[in-house]
C-alpha positions in Angstrom: -17.2 10.6 53.8 -19.3 13.6 53.2 -15.9 15.3 52.7 -15.0 12.5 49.8 -18.4 12.7 48.1 -17.7 17.0 47.9 -14.8 16.1 45.8 -16.9 14.1 43.7 -19.1 16.4 42.8 -16.7 18.9 41.8 -16.4 17.9 38.4 -17.5 20.7 36.4 -19.2 20.6 32.7 -16.4 22.7 31.2 -13.6 20.5 32.7 -14.9 17.8 30.8 -15.2 19.7 27.8 -11.6 20.8 28.4 -10.8 16.6 28.5 -12.4 16.1 25.1 -10.9 18.8 23.1 -7.1 17.7 24.5 -7.9 13.9 23.8 -9.5 14.7 20.7 -6.7 17.2 19.6 -4.2 14.6 20.5 -5.9 12.4 18.0 -6.1 15.1 15.4 -2.4 15.5 14.9 -1.7 12.1 15.2 -3.8 11.9 12.2 -2.3 14.5 10.2 1.0 13.0 10.8 -0.2 9.2 9.4 -0.5 11.5 6.6 2.8 11.9 5.5 4.0 8.3 7.0 2.7 4.9 8.0 1.2 4.3 11.2 3.1 2.4 13.4 1.7 0.0 16.2 2.5 2.3 18.8 0.8 5.2 17.8 -2.5 3.1 16.8 -2.4 2.0 20.6 -2.1 5.2 21.7 -4.6 6.5 19.7 -6.7 3.5 20.9 -6.0 4.7 24.4 -6.9 8.1 23.8 -10.3 7.4 22.2 -11.3 5.3 25.3 -10.4 8.0 27.3 -12.6 10.1 25.4 -15.5 7.4 25.7 -15.2 7.4 29.3 -15.7 11.3 29.8 -19.0 11.0 27.3 -20.3 8.2 29.7 -19.6 10.1 33.0 -21.7 13.4 31.6 -24.2 11.5 30.1 -24.9 9.8 33.3 -24.2 12.9 35.6 -23.0 11.0 38.3 -20.7 13.1 40.3 -21.3 16.0 38.0 -22.4 19.5 37.8 -22.7 21.9 35.3 -21.0 24.5 36.6 -19.1 24.8 40.3 -22.0 25.0 43.0 -25.2 23.8 40.4 -25.0 19.9 42.3 -28.3 18.2 41.5 -28.7 20.2 38.1 -29.2 18.1 34.9 -25.4 18.3 32.6 -26.6 19.7 29.4 -24.9 17.7 26.6 -24.3 19.0 23.0 -24.0 17.2 19.8 -21.1 18.5 19.3 -19.8 16.1 22.3 -20.9 13.1 20.8 -19.3 13.9 17.6 -16.1 15.0 19.2 -15.6 11.4 20.4 -17.1 9.5 17.5 -14.7 10.8 14.7 -11.8 9.8 16.9 -13.5 5.9 17.1 -13.8 6.7 13.6 -10.8 7.6 12.4 -8.6 4.7 13.6 -11.1 2.0 12.5 -12.8 1.2 15.8 -16.5 0.8 14.3 -17.6 -1.3 17.1 -17.0 1.6 19.4 -18.6 4.1 17.5 -21.2 2.5 17.1 -21.3 2.6 21.3 -20.8 6.2 21.1 -24.1 6.6 18.7 -26.3 3.8 21.1 -25.3 5.9 23.8 -26.7 9.6 22.0 -30.0 7.1 21.6 -30.1 6.4 25.0 -30.1 9.4 26.9 -32.9 10.9 27.3 -31.6 14.6 27.4 -29.2 14.1 24.4 -29.6 15.9 21.2 -31.4 13.6 18.5 -29.1 11.7 16.4 -28.6 14.6 13.2 -26.5 14.6 9.7 -23.5 15.4 11.1 -23.6 11.4 13.4 -24.2 9.9 10.1 -21.5 11.5 8.1 -18.7 10.8 10.6 -20.4 7.2 10.6 -20.1 7.3 6.7 -16.8 8.3 6.6 -15.6 5.8 9.4 -16.8 3.1 6.8 -15.7 4.2 4.1 -11.8 4.8 5.4 -12.1 0.8 6.4 -12.9 -0.1 2.3 -16.7 -1.3 3.8 -18.7 -0.1 1.1 -21.8 -2.1 2.6 -22.0 -0.5 5.8 -21.4 2.8 4.0 -24.6 2.4 2.4 -26.7 1.0 5.2 -26.0 4.0 7.3 -26.9 6.2 4.2 -30.3 3.5 4.0 -30.7 3.9 7.7 -30.5 7.8 8.2 -33.8 7.8 5.7 -35.4 5.5 7.4 -34.9 7.8 10.6 -36.0 10.8 8.3 -32.8 12.4 8.8 -32.7 15.2 5.7 -29.2 14.6 4.2 -27.2 17.7 4.3 -24.3 18.3 1.5 -22.2 17.2 4.3 -23.4 14.0 4.2 -23.6 14.2 0.9 -19.9 14.5 0.2 -18.8 12.2 2.8 -21.0 9.5 1.1 -19.0 10.0 -2.7 -16.1 10.3 -0.6 -16.7 7.2 1.4 -17.5 5.7 -1.7 -14.4 6.5 -3.6 -12.4 5.5 -0.7 -14.3 2.0 -1.1 -13.1 2.1 -5.0 -16.8 2.4 -6.2 -15.7 5.5 -8.1 -18.5 5.1 -10.5 -21.3 4.9 -7.5 -19.4 8.3 -6.3 -20.2 9.5 -10.0 -24.0 8.4 -9.2 -24.4 10.2 -6.6 -22.5 13.5 -7.6 -25.0 13.4 -11.0 -27.9 13.3 -8.5 -26.8 16.4 -6.7 -25.4 18.2 -9.5 -27.3 17.0 -12.3 -30.2 14.9 -12.2 -31.9 16.8 -9.5 -35.8 15.8 -10.0 -38.2 18.7 -8.8 -39.1 19.2 -5.5 -42.8 17.3 -5.6 -40.3 14.2 -7.1 -38.1 14.2 -4.3 -38.6 11.9 -1.1 -36.0 14.2 0.8 -35.1 17.8 -0.4 -31.8 17.3 -2.1 -28.8 20.1 -0.6 -27.3 22.2 -3.4 -23.5 21.0 -4.9 -20.7 23.1 -3.2 -17.1 23.2 -3.6 -15.9 20.9 -1.5 -18.5 18.4 -3.6 -16.6 19.2 -6.9 -13.6 18.6 -5.7 -14.3 15.6 -3.9 -15.6 13.9 -7.0 -12.2 15.3 -8.8 -10.0 13.0 -6.3 -12.1 9.9 -7.3 -11.0 10.5 -11.1 -7.0 11.0 -9.0 -8.2 6.9 -7.7 -9.2 5.5 -11.0 -6.7 7.9 -13.2 -9.6 9.0 -15.2 -7.5 12.3 -17.1 -10.2 12.7 -19.1 -13.4 12.9 -16.6 -11.0 15.2 -14.8 -10.4 17.6 -17.1 -13.8 17.8 -18.5 -14.9 18.3 -15.0 -12.0 21.1 -14.0 -13.6 22.8 -16.8 -17.2 22.8 -15.6 -15.2 24.2 -12.2 -13.8 26.9 -14.1 -16.6 27.8 -16.2 -19.1 28.1 -12.7 -16.2 30.1 -11.0 -15.8 27.3 -8.3 -11.8 26.6 -8.2 -9.2 27.1 -5.2 -6.3 25.6 -3.9 -7.5 22.3 -3.5 -8.6 21.9 -7.0 -5.6 22.8 -8.4 -4.1 20.2 -6.1 -6.5 17.3 -7.1 -6.4 17.7 -11.0 -2.6 17.6 -10.7 -2.6 14.4 -9.0 -4.8 13.1 -11.7 -2.1 14.7 -14.2 0.8 12.8 -12.2 -1.0 9.5 -11.9 -1.2 9.6 -15.1 2.1 10.7 -15.9 0.9 13.7 -17.6 4.2 15.7 -15.9 3.7 18.6 -19.0 0.1 19.1 -17.8 0.9 19.2 -14.2 3.1 22.2 -14.6 1.1 23.9 -16.6 -1.7 23.7 -14.5 0.6 24.5 -11.5 1.8 27.7 -13.9 -1.4 28.8 -14.5 -3.1 28.3 -10.8 -0.5 28.5 -8.3 -2.1 30.8 -5.6 0.2 34.1 -5.6 1.8 35.1 -2.8 -0.6 38.0 -2.3 -3.7 36.0 -1.8 -2.2 33.9 1.4 -3.3 35.1 4.6 0.0 35.1 6.5 2.4 31.6 7.8 4.9 30.3 5.8 2.5 27.6 4.6 1.4 28.2 0.7 -2.2 26.1 0.3 -0.6 24.3 -3.3 2.9 22.6 -1.6 0.9 19.6 -1.8 0.6 19.7 -6.0 4.4 20.9 -6.0 5.6 17.4 -3.7 3.0 15.4 -5.7 4.8 16.0 -8.8 8.5 15.9 -7.2 7.3 12.7 -5.8 5.9 11.9 -9.3 9.1 13.1 -11.0 11.7 10.9 -8.8 9.2 8.1 -8.6 9.5 7.7 -12.9 13.4 8.1 -12.4 13.9 11.6 -13.9 15.8 13.0 -10.4 16.5 15.9 -12.9 13.1 17.2 -13.4 12.1 16.6 -9.6 15.4 18.6 -9.0 14.1 21.5 -11.1 10.5 21.9 -10.3 11.8 21.8 -5.8 14.2 24.9 -7.3 11.5 26.3 -9.2 9.2 26.2 -6.0 10.6 29.5 -4.4 9.9 31.4 -7.3 5.8 30.9 -7.2 6.1 32.1 -3.8 5.6 28.1 -2.1 7.7 27.2 0.4 8.8 22.9 0.5 7.7 21.4 3.9 8.5 18.8 5.7 7.2 16.4 2.8 8.4 17.8 0.1 12.1 17.5 1.1 11.4 13.8 2.2 10.8 12.9 -1.0 12.8 14.6 -3.2 15.9 13.8 -0.3 14.3 10.0 -0.8 14.8 9.9 -4.4 18.6 11.2 -4.1 19.2 8.6 -2.2 17.5 6.1 -4.5 19.7 7.2 -7.4 22.7 6.9 -4.9 23.4 10.4 -4.9 24.2 10.3 -1.0 26.2 13.8 -0.7 23.7 15.9 -2.4 20.8 13.5 0.2 23.1 14.6 3.1 23.3 18.3 1.7 19.8 19.1 1.0 19.2 17.5 4.6 21.7 19.9 6.4 20.3 22.6 4.4 16.3 21.7 5.0 17.2 22.2 8.7 20.2 24.9 9.1 18.4 27.6 6.1 14.9 26.7 6.3 14.7 26.1 9.7 12.4 22.7 8.7 13.3 20.2 11.6 13.4 16.6 9.6 12.0 14.0 11.7 12.2 10.2 11.5 10.3 9.9 8.4 12.9 11.8 6.4 15.4 10.3 7.7 13.6 6.6 6.8 13.3 7.8 3.4 16.9 8.8 3.0 18.1 5.1 4.4 15.4 3.1 2.4 17.2 4.7 -0.8 20.5 4.5 0.1 20.4 0.7 1.4 18.1 -0.3 -1.3 19.2 -3.3 -3.2 17.5 -5.9 -6.0 15.5 -8.5 -5.0 18.2 -10.7 -7.4 21.3 -9.6 -5.7 19.9 -10.0 -1.9 21.8 -13.7 -2.7 24.2 -14.4 -5.1 23.5 -11.5 -7.5 26.2 -8.9 -6.3 29.9 -9.2 -7.6 32.6 -8.0 -5.3 32.7 -4.6 -6.1 29.1 -4.1 -5.6 29.1 -5.5 -2.2 32.0 -3.3 -1.5 30.1 -0.1 -2.7 27.3 -1.6 -0.6 29.2 -2.2 2.7 30.3 1.3 3.0 26.5 2.8 1.9 25.5 0.7 5.0 28.6 2.1 7.1 27.6 5.5 5.9 23.4 4.6 6.8 25.3 3.6 10.6 26.7 7.0 11.4 23.7 9.0 10.8 21.8 6.3 12.7 24.0 7.4 15.5 23.8 11.7 14.2 19.9 11.3 14.1 19.9 9.8 17.6 22.0 12.8 19.5 19.8 15.0 17.7 17.1 13.6 19.4 15.7 12.3 16.8 14.4 8.5 17.5 13.5 5.3 15.4 10.8 3.7 14.7 10.3 0.1 13.5 10.6 1.0 10.0 13.8 2.7 10.8 15.5 -0.6 13.1 13.9 -3.0 9.7 15.9 -0.9 7.1 18.8 -1.4 9.2 18.8 -4.5 10.1 18.0 -6.0 6.9 20.9 -4.2 5.1 23.3 -5.3 7.9 22.2 -8.9 6.6 23.1 -8.1 3.3 26.7 -6.5 4.2 29.7 -9.3 3.0 31.4 -10.4 5.3 28.0 -11.0 7.1 27.2 -7.9 9.7 24.7 -9.6 11.7 26.2 -9.4 15.3 25.6 -6.0 14.5 22.2 -6.0 13.3 21.2 -8.0 16.5 22.9 -5.7 19.2 21.0 -2.9 17.3 17.5 -4.4 17.9 18.9 -4.9 21.1 19.8 -1.6 22.2 16.6 -0.4 20.6 14.7 -2.1 22.7 16.5 -1.9 26.4 16.0 2.0 25.6 12.6 1.4 25.3 12.2 3.0 21.3 11.2 -0.4 19.7 10.4 -3.8 21.1 12.6 -6.5 19.7 9.7 -8.9 19.4 8.0 -6.1 17.0 6.4 -8.2 14.3 8.2 -5.8 11.4 11.5 -5.8 13.7 11.6 -9.1 14.2 10.9 -10.2 10.4 13.9 -7.9 8.8 16.2 -10.1 11.4 14.6 -12.9 9.8 15.9 -11.8 6.2 19.1 -10.6 7.6 19.7 -13.9 9.1 18.8 -15.6 6.2 21.3 -13.5 3.9 23.7 -14.5 6.3 23.1 -18.6 6.4 22.0 -17.7 10.1 19.3 -20.3 10.2 19.0 -20.9 14.0 18.8 -17.2 14.0 16.0 -17.2 11.6 14.2 -19.6 14.2 15.2 -17.5 17.1 13.4 -14.4 15.9 10.5 -15.8 14.8 9.5 -17.8 18.0 10.0 -14.4 19.6 6.7 -13.4 17.2 4.2 -13.5 19.7 1.7 -13.8 16.9 3.5 -13.9 14.1 2.0 -12.7 10.5 2.2 -14.1 6.9 5.4 -12.1 6.1 7.2 -13.2 8.9 6.5 -17.1 8.0 7.0 -16.5 4.6 10.6 -15.1 5.6 11.0 -17.5 7.4 10.2 -20.8 5.0 12.6 -18.4 2.7 15.3 -18.6 5.1 14.6 -22.5 5.3 14.9 -23.1 1.5 17.7 -20.9 1.0 19.6 -22.8 3.7 18.1 -26.0 1.7 16.3 -26.7 4.5 13.6 -28.3 2.2 12.1 -30.9 4.4 12.2 -28.4 7.6 10.2 -25.5 5.2 7.2 -28.2 4.4 7.2 -29.5 7.8 6.8 -25.8 9.0 3.8 -25.6 7.0 2.0 -28.4 7.5 2.2 -28.0 11.2 0.5 -24.6 10.5 -2.2 -26.8 8.7 -2.6 -29.1 11.2 -3.2 -26.1 13.6 -5.9 -24.8 11.6 -7.6 -28.6 11.4 -7.0 -28.6 15.3 -8.6 -25.0 15.2 -5.7 -23.4 17.6 -4.2 -20.6 16.0 -2.6 -20.7 12.5 -1.5 -18.2 9.7 -3.2 -18.3 6.5 -0.8 -18.5 3.5 -1.1 -16.8 0.2 0.3 -17.2 -3.1 3.6 -16.2 -2.1 4.0 -18.5 0.3 3.7 -21.0 -2.1 5.6 -19.6 -4.5 9.0 -19.5 -2.4 8.3 -23.4 -1.5 7.6 -24.4 -5.1 10.4 -22.1 -7.4 12.8 -23.3 -4.5 12.0 -27.2 -5.3 12.1 -26.6 -9.1 15.5 -25.4 -8.6 16.8 -28.5 -7.2 16.2 -30.1 -10.7 15.2 -33.9 -9.6 12.2 -35.8 -10.4 11.4 -36.0 -6.3 11.3 -32.2 -6.1 8.8 -32.0 -9.1 6.6 -33.9 -7.2 6.7 -32.3 -4.5 6.1 -29.4 -6.0 3.6 -30.4 -7.5 1.7 -31.9 -4.3 2.4 -28.1 -3.0 0.7 -26.5 -6.0 -2.6 -29.0 -5.8 -2.3 -28.3 -2.2 -2.6 -24.8 -2.1 -5.5 -24.6 -4.6 -7.9 -27.6 -3.5 -7.0 -26.9 1.0 -6.3 -23.1 0.8 -8.3 -21.9 -1.9 -5.4 -19.7 -3.2 -4.8 -19.3 -7.1 -1.9 -18.6 -8.6 -1.0 -14.9 -9.9 1.8 -14.5 -13.1 4.9 -14.7 -10.8 4.0 -18.0 -9.5 3.4 -19.2 -13.2 6.7 -18.4 -14.5 8.3 -19.3 -11.5 7.3 -22.8 -12.4 7.1 -22.3 -16.2 11.3 -21.4 -16.1 13.0 -24.3 -15.2 10.2 -26.5 -17.3 10.9 -24.4 -20.6 15.3 -24.9 -19.8 14.4 -28.4 -19.0 16.5 -28.2 -15.5 15.6 -31.7 -14.2 18.9 -34.3 -14.2 17.0 -36.4 -16.2 15.5 -34.7 -18.7 11.7 -33.6 -18.4 10.0 -36.3 -16.9 5.9 -36.9 -17.4 5.2 -35.3 -13.9 6.7 -31.9 -15.5 4.3 -32.5 -18.4 1.4 -33.0 -15.8 2.2 -30.2 -13.6 3.0 -27.5 -16.7 -0.3 -28.8 -18.1 -2.6 -27.4 -15.0 -1.0 -24.3 -14.8 -1.2 -23.2 -18.4 -5.3 -23.8 -17.7 -4.8 -21.7 -14.3 -2.6 -19.3 -16.3 -5.9 -18.5 -19.2 -8.1 -17.5 -16.1 -5.3 -14.2 -15.2 -5.1 -11.3 -17.0 -1.7 -10.9 -18.9 -0.4 -7.8 -20.9 -1.3 -8.6 -24.6 1.1 -11.8 -25.9 2.6 -12.6 -22.3 0.5 -15.3 -22.1 0.3 -17.0 -26.0 4.7 -16.6 -26.1 4.4 -19.1 -22.9 2.2 -21.1 -23.9 3.4 -21.5 -27.7 7.0 -22.2 -26.2 6.0 -24.6 -23.3 4.0 -26.8 -26.3 7.0 -26.8 -29.0 9.0 -28.3 -26.0 6.9 -30.5 -24.4 5.0 -32.2 -27.6 8.4 -33.6 -28.8 8.9 -35.6 -25.6 5.5 -36.6 -24.5 3.3 -36.8 -27.8 0.6 -38.9 -26.5 0.5 -37.4 -23.4 0.3 -33.8 -25.0 -2.4 -34.9 -27.8 -5.0 -32.6 -26.9 -3.6 -29.6 -25.3 -3.5 -27.5 -28.3 -7.1 -26.8 -28.0 -6.6 -26.0 -24.3 -3.6 -23.9 -24.8 -4.5 -22.5 -28.0 -6.8 -19.7 -28.7 -9.4 -20.4 -31.1 -8.6 -17.4 -33.6 -4.8 -18.1 -33.4 -5.5 -22.1 -34.4 -7.9 -21.2 -36.8 -5.7 -18.6 -38.9 -3.2 -21.4 -37.7 -0.2 -18.5 -36.7 0.9 -21.0 -33.6 2.7 -22.8 -35.6 6.7 -22.3 -35.3 7.2 -22.2 -39.3 4.2 -20.8 -40.4 4.3 -17.9 -42.4 3.2 -15.5 -40.3 4.6 -15.5 -37.3 2.7 -13.8 -34.6 5.1 -13.4 -31.9 8.0 -13.0 -33.4 9.6 -9.9 -35.2 10.2 -11.0 -38.5 9.6 -7.5 -40.5 6.6 -9.0 -41.8 3.1 -6.3 -41.9 0.8 -7.5 -39.4 -2.5 -7.4 -40.8 -3.7 -5.0 -38.1 -0.3 -2.6 -37.5 -1.7 -1.1 -34.4 -2.3 -4.4 -32.8 1.0 -5.8 -33.7 2.4 -3.0 -32.4 0.7 -3.3 -28.8 2.6 -6.9 -29.2 5.7 -5.7 -28.9 5.6 -5.2 -25.5 8.9 -5.9 -23.9 8.8 -8.8 -21.4 11.0 -7.6 -18.4 11.2 -11.4 -17.1 12.4 -12.5 -20.2 14.7 -10.2 -20.9 16.5 -10.0 -17.3 16.7 -14.2 -17.6 17.9 -13.6 -21.5 15.5 -16.2 -22.5 15.1 -14.0 -25.7 18.2 -16.0 -27.3 18.6 -19.7 -27.2 21.2 -21.7 -28.9 18.2 -23.5 -31.0 17.7 -20.7 -32.8 14.1 -20.3 -31.9 13.9 -17.2 -30.4 11.2 -18.2 -27.5 9.2 -14.8 -26.3 9.6 -12.2 -28.9 12.5 -10.5 -30.8 16.1 -10.8 -29.3 18.3 -8.4 -29.9 19.6 -7.7 -33.1 22.9 -10.0 -34.4 
């Protein structure tokens, strides 16, 4: 027994600190990786396990049971450092476990020989709530520090500004920024001495302007920084981020041309501090469809001494794949590893697979021609070949990889759904990704829907332990595509009953009802219209969900085209009237809603003159009515490109925004000769 206790008390403080450092390092590396990829469930779980292990070690150090300061010092109280608590607290804050973060703070407060709470601890708490977007808790923590007479240092102020930005409260961030930079009261007027802003303060505020895409303020602030000599690589990267976000690509290039850190100022290593800015510009050009410009920046990086990293390659390879330049993308993948010596990870392969297998939503069910199917089948076969090569290289897939490939296999003609199921089973049996993973199972539901395998979709859905709304919507879509509308509505009603019974249920969203309502209206019967109207009312009254622009258009489209077998019915008129009332509560691009209202009014007024009586006031803008602009035959056609000079030319130009939905559906050309929503092509 004595020997056992002797071993138990042989744990020293230095061993505990090494363990904390090791766990913290693992969590820190995981967080760095999550900057370039979506964090998957397994990674979050591992981080939580590591943080909990660190907390148990900290508890042991605080209690002192079975501990000694150093070997041979049994009975001596363990010295505690603020860094020990901050290390564990930071781990929980980074993964959003703020309930555990509070336990760490409570442990520090109640441990007599622990140091008092300092601005460091409050800064970490503020950062944690900022990452969660919880602005109220951010402010509560800051106020609590004041009540506890903790003077906020510049680190804490920077954390506050950053937290406001992460919570999408950029104006509040700017108020805090100005408080310590511009409107500093005299020392006599300050309740707490305000610290002096540093370079990080300015860079953090600049980051806020990236988020709000406010190029004007960003340039003003950067000019002040430049005049004050407060400029570093982070400033350059952030300012380029603002320029890219606002699509001022040439400005971004000029910033890099002027401020890229030269080779002689880099302290060793191959990493360049401005690689992030170049990567962001490449990503911006690629996203804007300017692949050639993206390649030009990529090739010019080395001329400025900037070596691309894995994320840079990932952006350009993904863009090439999306542009269907598969051979060039695979060549660059080979160059990345063999010439630049950067081993591609699963993030790069995911970008490659996603790009080469991307398919327009409209094509997923009915839109592909035989030639398109042939090309898509070849792309899927090529992706599966790359997948096997990836495995041989020791690069293992994650849920994103599997779900991307599974959904693509489901889109092939003839169907390759069995191959998709085998892929999931192999990944599961090899311990790579669970077949019950929500994302993987949802992709299988979609694949089964595309392959007319409703039974397979139901099996996949039932395998998910806790389905989310994405999986729920995928199942409803599978039912609707197979014309099993009754089954889809039963699934929806069963979910509502679970809610009423206090059982586990899924909160539907506007997409849930868009799937059902649009599918019912496509049936083109009076009964289907009644069922759709009933669902629309249920959506608002039972779940408190209001329509978005997508649902509004999904309802108006079949109504305007009069697709019911017996023509328009009174239920359609009631339905559309309610929809237009809701539509006016949404934010539309200028002219979009007015064009819809005008068309619907003209069609329904002819068939339901009594029912539609009085709806003009509801639908029309008072100004338009007063000016007589909403009448089709008026001399001034507000929504038609008649060549007439508008009273306000700038406003009129803004109204000529092309509506992509109408262009795609070819609604601008109808037999009546009256162009529904704006001008079509000249004839």
